[in-house]
Biopython code that builds the backbone (N, CA, C, O; Angstrom):
import numpy as np
from Bio.PDB.StructureBuilder import StructureBuilder

atoms = [
    (1, "MET", "N", (34.860, 3.710, 25.520)),
    (1, "MET", "CA", (33.564, 3.065, 25.386)),
    (1, "MET", "C", (33.567, 2.191, 24.136)),
    (1, "MET", "O", (34.008, 2.632, 23.075)),
    (2, "TYR", "N", (33.092, 0.986, 24.249)),
    (2, "TYR", "CA", (33.030, 0.052, 23.138)),
    (2, "TYR", "C", (31.899, 0.435, 22.200)),
    (2, "TYR", "O", (30.763, 0.630, 22.633)),
    (3, "LYS", "N", (32.207, 0.540, 20.930)),
    (3, "LYS", "CA", (31.199, 0.895, 19.937)),
    (3, "LYS", "C", (30.690, -0.382, 19.271)),
    (3, "LYS", "O", (31.475, -1.150, 18.716)),
    (4, "ARG", "N", (29.425, -0.600, 19.325)),
    (4, "ARG", "CA", (28.821, -1.787, 18.730)),
    (4, "ARG", "C", (28.916, -1.700, 17.208)),
    (4, "ARG", "O", (28.565, -0.682, 16.612)),
    (5, "GLN", "N", (29.380, -2.751, 16.603)),
    (5, "GLN", "CA", (29.545, -2.809, 15.159)),
    (5, "GLN", "C", (28.355, -3.541, 14.541)),
    (5, "GLN", "O", (28.493, -4.656, 14.038)),
    (6, "ALA", "N", (27.202, -2.910, 14.583)),
    (6, "ALA", "CA", (25.946, -3.525, 14.156)),
    (6, "ALA", "C", (25.942, -3.934, 12.687)),
    (6, "ALA", "O", (25.195, -4.834, 12.304)),
    (7, "LEU", "N", (26.762, -3.291, 11.861)),
    (7, "LEU", "CA", (26.770, -3.580, 10.425)),
    (7, "LEU", "C", (28.050, -4.286, 9.984)),
    (7, "LEU", "O", (28.365, -4.325, 8.795)),
    (8, "SER", "N", (28.774, -4.834, 10.933)),
    (8, "SER", "CA", (30.055, -5.473, 10.656)),
    (8, "SER", "C", (29.925, -6.526, 9.556)),
    (8, "SER", "O", (29.093, -7.429, 9.642)),
    (9, "GLY", "N", (30.756, -6.397, 8.526)),
    (9, "GLY", "CA", (30.778, -7.363, 7.445)),
    (9, "GLY", "C", (29.699, -7.202, 6.391)),
    (9, "GLY", "O", (29.625, -7.999, 5.456)),
    (10, "LEU", "N", (28.858, -6.176, 6.528)),
    (10, "LEU", "CA", (27.768, -5.988, 5.574)),
    (10, "LEU", "C", (28.127, -4.969, 4.497)),
    (10, "LEU", "O", (28.708, -3.922, 4.783)),
    (11, "ASN", "N", (27.773, -5.291, 3.259)),
    (11, "ASN", "CA", (27.913, -4.373, 2.133)),
    (11, "ASN", "C", (26.543, -3.782, 1.842)),
    (11, "ASN", "O", (25.581, -4.509, 1.595)),
    (12, "ILE", "N", (26.464, -2.465, 1.872)),
    (12, "ILE", "CA", (25.184, -1.774, 1.708)),
    (12, "ILE", "C", (25.297, -0.738, 0.592)),
    (12, "ILE", "O", (26.214, 0.082, 0.580)),
    (13, "VAL", "N", (24.355, -0.789, -0.339)),
    (13, "VAL", "CA", (24.281, 0.195, -1.417)),
    (13, "VAL", "C", (23.210, 1.211, -1.033)),
    (13, "VAL", "O", (22.105, 0.836, -0.641)),
    (14, "VAL", "N", (23.536, 2.487, -1.147)),
    (14, "VAL", "CA", (22.613, 3.573, -0.816)),
    (14, "VAL", "C", (22.096, 4.187, -2.111)),
    (14, "VAL", "O", (22.877, 4.522, -3.002)),
    (15, "THR", "N", (20.776, 4.334, -2.212)),
    (15, "THR", "CA", (20.189, 4.917, -3.406)),
    (15, "THR", "C", (18.948, 5.722, -3.054)),
    (15, "THR", "O", (18.276, 5.433, -2.064)),
    (16, "GLY", "N", (18.648, 6.713, -3.846)),
    (16, "GLY", "CA", (17.469, 7.540, -3.598)),
    (16, "GLY", "C", (17.738, 8.648, -2.596)),
    (16, "GLY", "O", (18.854, 8.810, -2.103)),
    (17, "THR", "N", (16.693, 9.403, -2.308)),
    (17, "THR", "CA", (16.775, 10.523, -1.377)),
    (17, "THR", "C", (16.409, 10.048, 0.020)),
    (17, "THR", "O", (15.335, 9.485, 0.233)),
    (18, "LEU", "N", (17.308, 10.277, 0.970)),
    (18, "LEU", "CA", (17.127, 9.837, 2.360)),
    (18, "LEU", "C", (17.101, 11.050, 3.287)),
    (18, "LEU", "O", (17.428, 12.159, 2.863)),
    (19, "PRO", "N", (16.711, 10.846, 4.566)),
    (19, "PRO", "CA", (16.648, 11.976, 5.505)),
    (19, "PRO", "C", (17.994, 12.666, 5.757)),
    (19, "PRO", "O", (18.026, 13.838, 6.132)),
    (20, "LEU", "N", (19.098, 11.949, 5.555)),
    (20, "LEU", "CA", (20.428, 12.529, 5.714)),
    (20, "LEU", "C", (21.093, 12.622, 4.355)),
    (20, "LEU", "O", (20.712, 11.919, 3.418)),
    (21, "ASP", "N", (22.083, 13.488, 4.251)),
    (21, "ASP", "CA", (22.912, 13.580, 3.053)),
    (21, "ASP", "C", (23.563, 12.220, 2.792)),
    (21, "ASP", "O", (23.890, 11.498, 3.735)),
    (22, "ARG", "N", (23.750, 11.873, 1.535)),
    (22, "ARG", "CA", (24.304, 10.566, 1.169)),
    (22, "ARG", "C", (25.658, 10.302, 1.850)),
    (22, "ARG", "O", (25.904, 9.192, 2.322)),
    (23, "ASP", "N", (26.530, 11.308, 1.902)),
    (23, "ASP", "CA", (27.826, 11.127, 2.558)),
    (23, "ASP", "C", (27.663, 10.848, 4.047)),
    (23, "ASP", "O", (28.418, 10.060, 4.617)),
    (24, "GLU", "N", (26.690, 11.483, 4.675)),
    (24, "GLU", "CA", (26.428, 11.224, 6.092)),
    (24, "GLU", "C", (25.954, 9.789, 6.300)),
    (24, "GLU", "O", (26.337, 9.141, 7.274)),
    (25, "VAL", "N", (25.127, 9.295, 5.392)),
    (25, "VAL", "CA", (24.642, 7.918, 5.493)),
    (25, "VAL", "C", (25.812, 6.946, 5.321)),
    (25, "VAL", "O", (25.923, 5.967, 6.060)),
    (26, "LYS", "N", (26.671, 7.214, 4.358)),
    (26, "LYS", "CA", (27.834, 6.350, 4.135)),
    (26, "LYS", "C", (28.761, 6.357, 5.340)),
    (26, "LYS", "O", (29.306, 5.317, 5.709)),
    (27, "ASP", "N", (28.945, 7.528, 5.960)),
    (27, "ASP", "CA", (29.756, 7.626, 7.177)),
    (27, "ASP", "C", (29.119, 6.829, 8.311)),
    (27, "ASP", "O", (29.819, 6.165, 9.075)),
    (28, "LEU", "N", (27.812, 6.892, 8.420)),
    (28, "LEU", "CA", (27.087, 6.149, 9.451)),
    (28, "LEU", "C", (27.279, 4.647, 9.264)),
    (28, "LEU", "O", (27.480, 3.916, 10.234)),
    (29, "ILE", "N", (27.218, 4.196, 8.029)),
    (29, "ILE", "CA", (27.440, 2.775, 7.731)),
    (29, "ILE", "C", (28.847, 2.374, 8.168)),
    (29, "ILE", "O", (29.027, 1.351, 8.829)),
    (30, "ALA", "N", (29.834, 3.174, 7.802)),
    (30, "ALA", "CA", (31.225, 2.878, 8.159)),
    (30, "ALA", "C", (31.436, 2.900, 9.674)),
    (30, "ALA", "O", (32.147, 2.051, 10.212)),
    (31, "GLU", "N", (30.830, 3.857, 10.356)),
    (31, "GLU", "CA", (30.973, 3.966, 11.813)),
    (31, "GLU", "C", (30.438, 2.719, 12.523)),
    (31, "GLU", "O", (30.876, 2.388, 13.625)),
    (32, "HIS", "N", (29.500, 2.043, 11.892)),
    (32, "HIS", "CA", (28.914, 0.847, 12.489)),
    (32, "HIS", "C", (29.489, -0.439, 11.895)),
    (32, "HIS", "O", (28.915, -1.517, 12.051)),
    (33, "GLY", "N", (30.632, -0.312, 11.210)),
    (33, "GLY", "CA", (31.360, -1.493, 10.755)),
    (33, "GLY", "C", (31.010, -2.000, 9.375)),
    (33, "GLY", "O", (31.570, -3.004, 8.933)),
    (34, "GLY", "N", (30.099, -1.337, 8.676)),
    (34, "GLY", "CA", (29.706, -1.783, 7.344)),
    (34, "GLY", "C", (30.501, -1.098, 6.256)),
    (34, "GLY", "O", (31.337, -0.232, 6.518)),
    (35, "LYS", "N", (30.223, -1.503, 5.029)),
    (35, "LYS", "CA", (30.876, -0.909, 3.870)),
    (35, "LYS", "C", (29.799, -0.443, 2.912)),
    (35, "LYS", "O", (28.868, -1.185, 2.600)),
    (36, "SER", "N", (29.929, 0.779, 2.449)),
    (36, "SER", "CA", (29.002, 1.327, 1.475)),
    (36, "SER", "C", (29.612, 1.153, 0.089)),
    (36, "SER", "O", (30.707, 1.646, -0.183)),
    (37, "THR", "N", (28.904, 0.459, -0.772)),
    (37, "THR", "CA", (29.380, 0.252, -2.129)),
    (37, "THR", "C", (28.464, 0.981, -3.100)),
    (37, "THR", "O", (27.329, 1.318, -2.763)),
    (38, "SER", "N", (28.967, 1.222, -4.313)),
    (38, "SER", "CA", (28.199, 2.034, -5.250)),
    (38, "SER", "C", (27.318, 1.232, -6.199)),
    (38, "SER", "O", (26.386, 1.778, -6.790)),
    (39, "SER", "N", (27.605, -0.057, -6.349)),
    (39, "SER", "CA", (26.795, -0.852, -7.273)),
    (39, "SER", "C", (26.294, -2.130, -6.612)),
    (39, "SER", "O", (26.937, -2.679, -5.717)),
    (40, "VAL", "N", (25.155, -2.581, -7.064)),
    (40, "VAL", "CA", (24.523, -3.784, -6.524)),
    (40, "VAL", "C", (25.151, -5.007, -7.188)),
    (40, "VAL", "O", (25.295, -5.059, -8.409)),
    (41, "SER", "N", (25.523, -5.990, -6.367)),
    (41, "SER", "CA", (26.076, -7.240, -6.877)),
    (41, "SER", "C", (25.618, -8.377, -5.970)),
    (41, "SER", "O", (24.889, -8.158, -5.002)),
    (42, "LYS", "N", (26.049, -9.576, -6.290)),
    (42, "LYS", "CA", (25.698, -10.732, -5.457)),
    (42, "LYS", "C", (26.334, -10.625, -4.075)),
    (42, "LYS", "O", (25.937, -11.339, -3.154)),
    (43, "ASN", "N", (27.326, -9.734, -3.921)),
    (43, "ASN", "CA", (27.981, -9.535, -2.624)),
    (43, "ASN", "C", (27.314, -8.455, -1.776)),
    (43, "ASN", "O", (27.747, -8.187, -0.656)),
    (44, "THR", "N", (26.265, -7.839, -2.306)),
    (44, "THR", "CA", (25.533, -6.805, -1.574)),
    (44, "THR", "C", (24.583, -7.475, -0.586)),
    (44, "THR", "O", (23.849, -8.396, -0.944)),
    (45, "HIS", "N", (24.604, -7.005, 0.657)),
    (45, "HIS", "CA", (23.710, -7.560, 1.678)),
    (45, "HIS", "C", (22.371, -6.840, 1.727)),
    (45, "HIS", "O", (21.331, -7.467, 1.929)),
    (46, "TYR", "N", (22.397, -5.494, 1.539)),
    (46, "TYR", "CA", (21.171, -4.695, 1.563)),
    (46, "TYR", "C", (21.300, -3.527, 0.593)),
    (46, "TYR", "O", (22.394, -3.019, 0.345)),
    (47, "VAL", "N", (20.164, -3.118, 0.052)),
    (47, "VAL", "CA", (20.076, -1.848, -0.652)),
    (47, "VAL", "C", (19.196, -0.954, 0.208)),
    (47, "VAL", "O", (18.035, -1.273, 0.468)),
    (48, "LEU", "N", (19.753, 0.159, 0.642)),
    (48, "LEU", "CA", (19.016, 1.152, 1.424)),
    (48, "LEU", "C", (18.422, 2.142, 0.434)),
    (48, "LEU", "O", (19.144, 2.929, -0.178)),
    (49, "ALA", "N", (17.108, 2.098, 0.280)),
    (49, "ALA", "CA", (16.443, 2.901, -0.743)),
    (49, "ALA", "C", (15.572, 3.991, -0.129)),
    (49, "ALA", "O", (14.739, 3.736, 0.741)),
    (50, "GLY", "N", (15.789, 5.203, -0.608)),
    (50, "GLY", "CA", (14.948, 6.327, -0.234)),
    (50, "GLY", "C", (13.980, 6.638, -1.359)),
    (50, "GLY", "O", (13.661, 5.766, -2.168)),
    (51, "ASP", "N", (13.517, 7.864, -1.415)),
    (51, "ASP", "CA", (12.614, 8.291, -2.476)),
    (51, "ASP", "C", (13.348, 8.325, -3.817)),
    (51, "ASP", "O", (14.529, 8.667, -3.870)),
    (52, "SER", "N", (12.657, 7.972, -4.889)),
    (52, "SER", "CA", (13.202, 7.972, -6.257)),
    (52, "SER", "C", (14.514, 7.193, -6.365)),
    (52, "SER", "O", (15.532, 7.757, -6.767)),
    (53, "PRO", "N", (14.503, 5.902, -6.010)),
    (53, "PRO", "CA", (15.739, 5.126, -5.951)),
    (53, "PRO", "C", (16.353, 4.734, -7.291)),
    (53, "PRO", "O", (17.561, 4.507, -7.352)),
    (54, "GLY", "N", (15.586, 4.647, -8.343)),
    (54, "GLY", "CA", (16.153, 4.297, -9.643)),
    (54, "GLY", "C", (16.366, 2.809, -9.846)),
    (54, "GLY", "O", (15.728, 1.980, -9.196)),
    (55, "SER", "N", (17.279, 2.480, -10.763)),
    (55, "SER", "CA", (17.446, 1.102, -11.229)),
    (55, "SER", "C", (18.151, 0.176, -10.244)),
    (55, "SER", "O", (18.099, -1.043, -10.405)),
    (56, "LYS", "N", (18.806, 0.729, -9.235)),
    (56, "LYS", "CA", (19.502, -0.141, -8.273)),
    (56, "LYS", "C", (18.525, -1.057, -7.533)),
    (56, "LYS", "O", (18.870, -2.186, -7.184)),
    (57, "VAL", "N", (17.327, -0.576, -7.300)),
    (57, "VAL", "CA", (16.310, -1.395, -6.631)),
    (57, "VAL", "C", (15.905, -2.558, -7.541)),
    (57, "VAL", "O", (15.746, -3.686, -7.075)),
    (58, "ASP", "N", (15.742, -2.284, -8.817)),
    (58, "ASP", "CA", (15.394, -3.351, -9.762)),
    (58, "ASP", "C", (16.485, -4.412, -9.815)),
    (58, "ASP", "O", (16.194, -5.608, -9.810)),
    (59, "LYS", "N", (17.735, -3.979, -9.865)),
    (59, "LYS", "CA", (18.843, -4.937, -9.909)),
    (59, "LYS", "C", (18.891, -5.749, -8.618)),
    (59, "LYS", "O", (19.140, -6.954, -8.651)),
    (60, "ALA", "N", (18.653, -5.094, -7.480)),
    (60, "ALA", "CA", (18.647, -5.806, -6.201)),
    (60, "ALA", "C", (17.583, -6.898, -6.208)),
    (60, "ALA", "O", (17.844, -8.030, -5.800)),
    (61, "ARG", "N", (16.406, -6.560, -6.666)),
    (61, "ARG", "CA", (15.320, -7.547, -6.707)),
    (61, "ARG", "C", (15.664, -8.697, -7.643)),
    (61, "ARG", "O", (15.368, -9.852, -7.339)),
    (62, "ASP", "N", (16.285, -8.392, -8.780)),
    (62, "ASP", "CA", (16.704, -9.438, -9.717)),
    (62, "ASP", "C", (17.703, -10.399, -9.079)),
    (62, "ASP", "O", (17.687, -11.599, -9.353)),
    (63, "LEU", "N", (18.576, -9.854, -8.221)),
    (63, "LEU", "CA", (19.600, -10.670, -7.562)),
    (63, "LEU", "C", (19.139, -11.258, -6.225)),
    (63, "LEU", "O", (19.871, -12.025, -5.601)),
    (64, "GLY", "N", (17.937, -10.905, -5.789)),
    (64, "GLY", "CA", (17.441, -11.401, -4.502)),
    (64, "GLY", "C", (18.031, -10.689, -3.296)),
    (64, "GLY", "O", (18.038, -11.233, -2.192)),
    (65, "VAL", "N", (18.529, -9.471, -3.502)),
    (65, "VAL", "CA", (19.104, -8.677, -2.418)),
    (65, "VAL", "C", (17.979, -7.912, -1.724)),
    (65, "VAL", "O", (17.185, -7.250, -2.392)),
    (66, "PRO", "N", (17.896, -7.993, -0.390)),
    (66, "PRO", "CA", (16.847, -7.262, 0.323)),
    (66, "PRO", "C", (16.954, -5.748, 0.143)),
    (66, "PRO", "O", (18.040, -5.175, 0.232)),
    (67, "VAL", "N", (15.816, -5.115, -0.109)),
    (67, "VAL", "CA", (15.730, -3.663, -0.217)),
    (67, "VAL", "C", (15.058, -3.167, 1.056)),
    (67, "VAL", "O", (13.947, -3.583, 1.384)),
    (68, "ILE", "N", (15.741, -2.270, 1.773)),
    (68, "ILE", "CA", (15.211, -1.753, 3.031)),
    (68, "ILE", "C", (15.030, -0.253, 2.948)),
    (68, "ILE", "O", (15.679, 0.418, 2.145)),
    (69, "GLY", "N", (14.152, 0.267, 3.774)),
    (69, "GLY", "CA", (13.930, 1.700, 3.877)),
    (69, "GLY", "C", (14.663, 2.271, 5.077)),
    (69, "GLY", "O", (15.362, 1.557, 5.796)),
    (70, "TRP", "N", (14.491, 3.571, 5.281)),
    (70, "TRP", "CA", (15.190, 4.269, 6.362)),
    (70, "TRP", "C", (14.860, 3.690, 7.734)),
    (70, "TRP", "O", (15.761, 3.511, 8.554)),
    (71, "ASN", "N", (13.591, 3.393, 8.001)),
    (71, "ASN", "CA", (13.212, 2.854, 9.314)),
    (71, "ASN", "C", (13.835, 1.493, 9.567)),
    (71, "ASN", "O", (14.285, 1.219, 10.680)),
    (72, "GLU", "N", (13.869, 0.643, 8.566)),
    (72, "GLU", "CA", (14.501, -0.669, 8.721)),
    (72, "GLU", "C", (16.008, -0.518, 8.940)),
    (72, "GLU", "O", (16.607, -1.268, 9.712)),
    (73, "PHE", "N", (16.605, 0.437, 8.271)),
    (73, "PHE", "CA", (18.033, 0.706, 8.455)),
    (73, "PHE", "C", (18.309, 1.128, 9.895)),
    (73, "PHE", "O", (19.269, 0.666, 10.511)),
    (74, "GLN", "N", (17.468, 2.001, 10.425)),
    (74, "GLN", "CA", (17.620, 2.448, 11.811)),
    (74, "GLN", "C", (17.541, 1.262, 12.776)),
    (74, "GLN", "O", (18.270, 1.214, 13.767)),
    (75, "THR", "N", (16.659, 0.315, 12.485)),
    (75, "THR", "CA", (16.525, -0.884, 13.315)),
    (75, "THR", "C", (17.810, -1.716, 13.271)),
    (75, "THR", "O", (18.224, -2.261, 14.294)),
    (76, "LEU", "N", (18.440, -1.820, 12.104)),
    (76, "LEU", "CA", (19.688, -2.565, 11.980)),
    (76, "LEU", "C", (20.786, -1.967, 12.845)),
    (76, "LEU", "O", (21.647, -2.690, 13.346)),
    (77, "LEU", "N", (20.762, -0.657, 13.023)),
    (77, "LEU", "CA", (21.799, 0.010, 13.803)),
    (77, "LEU", "C", (21.683, -0.247, 15.297)),
    (77, "LEU", "O", (22.647, -0.054, 16.038)),
    (78, "LYS", "N", (20.524, -0.676, 15.738)),
    (78, "LYS", "CA", (20.304, -0.877, 17.180)),
    (78, "LYS", "C", (20.781, -2.224, 17.648)),
    (78, "LYS", "O", (20.666, -2.542, 18.832)),
]
sb = StructureBuilder()
sb.init_structure("model")
sb.init_model(0)
sb.init_chain("A")
sb.init_seg("    ")
for serial, (resi, resn, name, xyz) in enumerate(atoms, 1):
    if name == "N":
        sb.init_residue(resn, " ", resi, " ")
    sb.init_atom(name, np.array(xyz, "f"), 0.0, 1.0, " ", f" {name:<3s}", serial, name[0])
structure = sb.get_structure()
């Protein structure tokens, strides 16, 4: 069965508390063709932010990187 690579070529930074364990979220990103990185840069496509995200959200906003929540992330996977 062909697996859709919905996140192919995307760099996503995960921050804050999410419904799944952080490693599970990173695995989910990889399974859909994306790459999970640890720091926000101009090469970051999205910051996936949960509760209490910290300074990564501020840096994303400074760089103009879109900050998305869990529901928006789920939409990207479809």
